[in-house]
C-alpha positions in Angstrom: -9.5 6.7 -17.2 -8.6 3.0 -17.3 -7.3 1.5 -20.5 -9.6 -0.8 -22.4 -7.9 -3.4 -24.4 -9.2 -3.8 -28.0 -11.1 -7.0 -28.7 -14.4 -8.7 -28.1 -16.3 -7.7 -25.0 -19.3 -10.0 -24.9 -22.6 -8.5 -23.8 -23.5 -11.0 -21.1 -27.1 -11.8 -20.4 -28.4 -12.0 -16.8 -29.8 -15.5 -16.5 -33.2 -15.8 -14.7 -34.9 -19.0 -13.5 -38.4 -19.9 -14.6 -39.9 -17.9 -11.6 -38.0 -14.8 -12.7 -35.4 -14.9 -9.9 -31.7 -14.5 -10.6 -30.0 -17.7 -11.6 -26.5 -17.1 -10.2 -25.3 -20.7 -10.8 -26.3 -20.2 -14.5 -24.4 -16.9 -14.5 -21.3 -18.6 -13.2 -21.5 -21.2 -16.0 -22.1 -18.5 -18.6 -19.1 -16.5 -17.4 -16.9 -19.6 -17.6 -18.2 -20.5 -21.0 -17.5 -17.0 -22.4 -14.0 -16.8 -20.9 -13.2 -20.3 -22.2 -14.1 -19.2 -25.7 -11.5 -16.4 -25.4 -13.5 -13.2 -25.1 -11.3 -10.2 -24.3 -13.8 -9.1 -21.6 -17.3 -9.2 -20.4 -19.9 -6.4 -20.4 -22.6 -6.8 -17.8 -25.8 -5.0 -16.8 -26.2 -3.0 -20.1 -29.1 -0.7 -20.5 -31.2 -2.6 -23.1 -32.1 -5.8 -21.3 -33.2 -7.2 -18.0 -31.1 -4.8 -15.9 -33.9 -2.3 -15.7 -36.1 -4.8 -13.9 -33.5 -5.7 -11.3 -33.2 -4.2 -7.8 -30.0 -2.6 -6.7 -29.4 -5.7 -4.5 -29.9 -8.0 -7.5 -27.5 -5.8 -9.6 -24.9 -6.0 -6.8 -25.3 -9.8 -6.8 -24.7 -10.0 -10.6 -21.6 -7.8 -10.3 -20.2 -9.7 -7.3 -20.9 -13.1 -8.8 -19.4 -12.1 -12.2 -16.3 -10.5 -10.8 -15.7 -13.5 -8.4 -16.2 -16.0 -11.2 -14.0 -14.2 -13.7 -11.3 -14.2 -11.0 -9.1 -11.8 -13.0 -9.1 -13.8 -16.2 -10.7 -11.0 -18.2 -11.9 -7.4 -17.6 -15.5 -6.8 -16.7 -17.3 -3.6 -17.8 -20.4 -2.8 -15.7 -23.2 -0.8 -17.2 -24.3 2.3 -15.3 -26.7 4.0 -17.7 -30.0 2.2 -17.2 -33.6 3.2 -16.5 -36.6 1.4 -15.3 -39.0 0.9 -12.4 -36.4 -0.3 -9.9 -34.2 1.9 -7.6 -31.1 3.3 -9.3 -27.5 3.3 -8.3 -26.1 6.2 -6.3 -27.6 5.4 -2.9 -24.9 3.1 -1.7 -25.9 0.3 -4.0 -24.8 -0.7 -7.5 -21.2 -1.4 -8.2 -20.6 1.5 -10.5 -20.6 4.0 -7.7 -18.1 2.2 -5.6 -15.0 2.0 -7.8 -12.2 0.1 -6.2 -14.5 -1.7 -3.7 -14.3 -4.9 -5.8 -10.8 -4.5 -7.2 -11.8 -2.5 -10.2 -10.1 0.5 -11.5 -13.0 2.9 -11.6 -15.7 3.9 -14.0 -15.1 4.2 -17.7 -16.1 7.2 -19.8 -16.4 7.2 -23.6 -13.4 8.6 -25.4 -13.6 9.9 -28.9 -11.1 8.7 -31.5 -8.9 11.5 -32.8 -9.0 10.1 -36.3 -12.0 8.0 -37.0 -11.7 5.3 -39.6 -13.6 6.2 -42.8 -16.9 4.5 -43.2 -17.3 2.0 -46.0 -20.6 1.3 -47.7 -21.8 -2.2 -47.4 -23.2 -3.8 -50.5 
């Protein structure tokens, strides 16, 4: 499993234009803005937002655009656990099933901590 550096991984929105189409120019600006602010990495295509309404081709466009714009300046974590009305990854689409094809190091899987920090009650 690839190592994930500790820090801030911003959950990146997928910009859409007023007609509901992908705004890839807006995505490029958003990526540059986040990297310029010093985030450790970006997390794209999470499972609680617009990703469930995107087609595999649109998801691929988001992954390709983000990785190209980041240009190695920060790690990119691509969500793979989404549901919705659009086709799902696994049929040759969606980046998560093609590790290495875009220079990534493969899918991440959750790892449990050996010794979890004690929880503190918030007042």
